[in-house]
N, C-alpha and C positions, 0 to 999 in steps of 0.2 A: 590447469589453470590456464588463462588465457593473459598474455601481456600485450601491450600496445607500444609501437615505437613513437617517442615523445617527439620526432622529427616530423615525419610523415604519415603517422597514425594509424599505420598498418598492424592488424591484430594478428598473433599468432598464439597457436595453441601449444602449451609445454608441458611437459610431465612434471607434476610436482617434486618427484624424485630428483630431477636435474638441477633444482635451485636450491642451494643449501639456505638454512634459516639465516645467516648471516647475510646472504645476497648472493648476486654473482654478476659479473659484466657480461652483457651481451650485444651481437650484432644484428643490426637488421640487414636482411639477405634483400632487401627491396633499394634502401639508400645508403647502407653503409653506415649508418649512425652507431655509435657504441655508447651503453649507458649501463648505470647499474641497476638491477631490478632486485627487489626483494619477494619473499612468500607472501609476505602481507599485502603486497600492491593490489591486489583484487579482493573484492568481498567475497568471502567464501558463499558457495552456493548453497549451504545449508542455512547460512543467516538469511540469505535471499529468501529460500522457501519458507523459514519460518516466519518472516516480514510478511510474504503474501498471504499465508493463512492468517496470519493475525487480522489482515486489513479485511480480508474477504469473509471473514466469519464476523466481523464487527458490522461490516456494511449490510451484510445480510441480516444480520439480527437487528439492525434498524429498520430495513426495510420491511422485514416480516412484522415489526411491532408496529409501525405506521399502517400496513395494511391490517392488521386485528383492530386497531384503532377506528380505520374507515368501516370496515364490514361489523365490529361490533362494538360501536362506541358507547353505548350505553350499559356494558357489562365489563368493559376494561378500564381501569383507572389511569387517568393521564395526569402526569405530574404537571404542577403549576407552572413550573418553568417551560415544559414541552407546548403547553396551552398558549404562553406569551410568546414563544418563539413561533407558533402556528399562525396566531393572529397577527404579529409582525409582517410575516410573509403574506399576508392578505388571504389566507384560509378562513372560510367561512365557519367559524367553530362557537361563534356566540349566539346566543338564543335558542340552545337546544337543537342545532342543527349542524351536523358536520358532513359536508359534501353530499348535503340532500337528505341524510340520514337523521332521523329525531331521536333525542336521547334526552336524559336528564341528568343533572349533579346536583 
């Protein structure tokens, strides 16, 4: 895990086994500050990894869906809420024309 000195902001890589669950006092080797650190002071890397993949998959899905609408606008149903958002953003979707492609609704 990585801990950070609250005084000088120096970061230290510490083995998880060295910090008990109830916490431990540590001393910064740069400025001499002493503080108590806990195991849960850092977001676990597994939580961060899950968050990264969820956001990546969500954004990728949105980009692919918008791309499919652009390419196959006449064959892919567009929810009315998305039509309203695209119109509000100034995307030319009215009149059977989306990004220069003709389609009918």
